[in-house]
N, C-alpha and C positions, 0 to 999 in steps of 0.2 A: 788488268794486272797492276797497272800503275796505281790505281785507287787503293787496292789492297796493300801494296807496298808502302804507300804513304801512311795508311792506317797502322801497319806493322811498326813503323818508326814512331808515330805519334802516340799510340796506345801502349807500346812496348809489350805486345802480346803476340805469341807465336801462332795463334790461330789465324791471324791475318796473313802470315807467311803461307800457311796451308791454302788459304783462299787464293792468294796470288799464284802459287804453283799450280793449283788445279785449274784456275782460269787460264793460265798460260798453256797447260796441257790441252785443254779443250780448244783453245784458239789455234794451237798448232795442229790439232786434228782436222780443223777446217782449212786453215791457211798455214802451211808449213813455213811460209815466208816470215812469220812473226817470231821464229826461233831466236834470232839475235837479241830480242828483248830480254832474254834470260840474263844477259850480261849486266842488266840493271841491278839485280839482286846482290851480287858480290860487291859492287861499287857502293850501293846503299849501306850494306852491312859494314864495310870498311870505314865509311864516312861517319855513320851515326851509331854503330854498335847496338842495334836492337837485339833482343834476346833470341838465341837459337836453342831449340830443344829437340832432342832426338825423336821423340814420339810424334810430334806434329809433322816433322819432315817425313817420317815413315808413313804416316797416314796419307800425306800428300802423294807419296810415291805409289801407295796402294790404289788410291783413287785415280791417279793418272794412268796406271796400268789398266785399271778397270775400263777407263774411257778408251784406251788405245787397243785393248786386247783383241776385239774382232778384226781390226785392220792388221794388227801384227800377226794374227793367226793366218790370215789370207796371205800376207807377204811372206811368211815362213815357207808356205808351199811354192811360192814363186822365187825363192832364194833372195828375198828383199830387193828384187830388181827395181821396183818403182821408187823405193826409198833411196837406193844408191843413185839412181838417175836424177832424182830431185836434189839430193845433197851434192852430188858431183856436177850438177848443172849440165847434163848431157842429154841428148835425145834418146828415147827408149823405143823408137819405132823399128819394126823389122824392115828388111829391104823390100819385101813384097807386101807391105801393109795394106795396099788397096785391095788385094785379093781376099784378105781376111775381113775387111770392112763391109764388102758388099758382094752380091752375086752378079757377075758380069752378064749373065743370061737374062736378067730382068730388063723389061722395057720401061721407058719413062712415059708416064701418063699425065696429060694436061688435065687438071681437075676442072678447069673452066669449060672445056669443050666436051667433057664426058669421057667415058672409057672407050677403048677401041672395040670395034665389032669383032665378035668371035664366031668362028664357024663351029659346026656341031662336033667335029672330030677333036678340036683343041679345047672345047668347053669342058672344064672339069666337072661341072654340075650335070652336064648332059650324060656323062658316062657313069654316074653314081647309081647304085641300086636304089630302088624306091623305099628307102628306110626313113625313119623319122628325121634323122639328121639331114638327109638329102632334101626332104620336103621342106624342112626349115630353111635350109640354105637357098632353095629356089624361091622362097617367099621373101627372104631378107636381102638377097642379092640385088633385086631391082631397087629397093630402098637405098642400098649402099651406093648404087650407080647414080642416084639422084641426090646424094648427100652434098655435092658441091653447090646445089641450089640453096641449101640452108645457110651455107657460108656466105654466099653472095647477097642473099636477100633478107 
């Protein structure tokens, strides 16, 4: 953004302002923390008076909205909770966030020692009907159980 701002001042062309604004919008899409860099533009304009044209600024706005549109559409359904949390610098986690992140009924498996032994009643593959899918799972599951060997060796 700074490069385009310098070019805007040196070349006295508004297309560089468009590039600076769109670069800033794309940067804010990835890292919202760069938002304060926008304060550079009014200061530069006040100090050097490069040209301002309405159409290039409108084009920059349209391109910026095009970049942000998928995320803003998602946030609209969530009542902009993530954006408000980021801008307000507050935590956005629910009180019982651990329940929504993982299934507490799952067991931890050590990949170096292999999977735990399963009995026939708890083995989901053993109770499947003899379909193509179950036959495929029966053939792939032993390979998956030995996948830790590929990581180690």
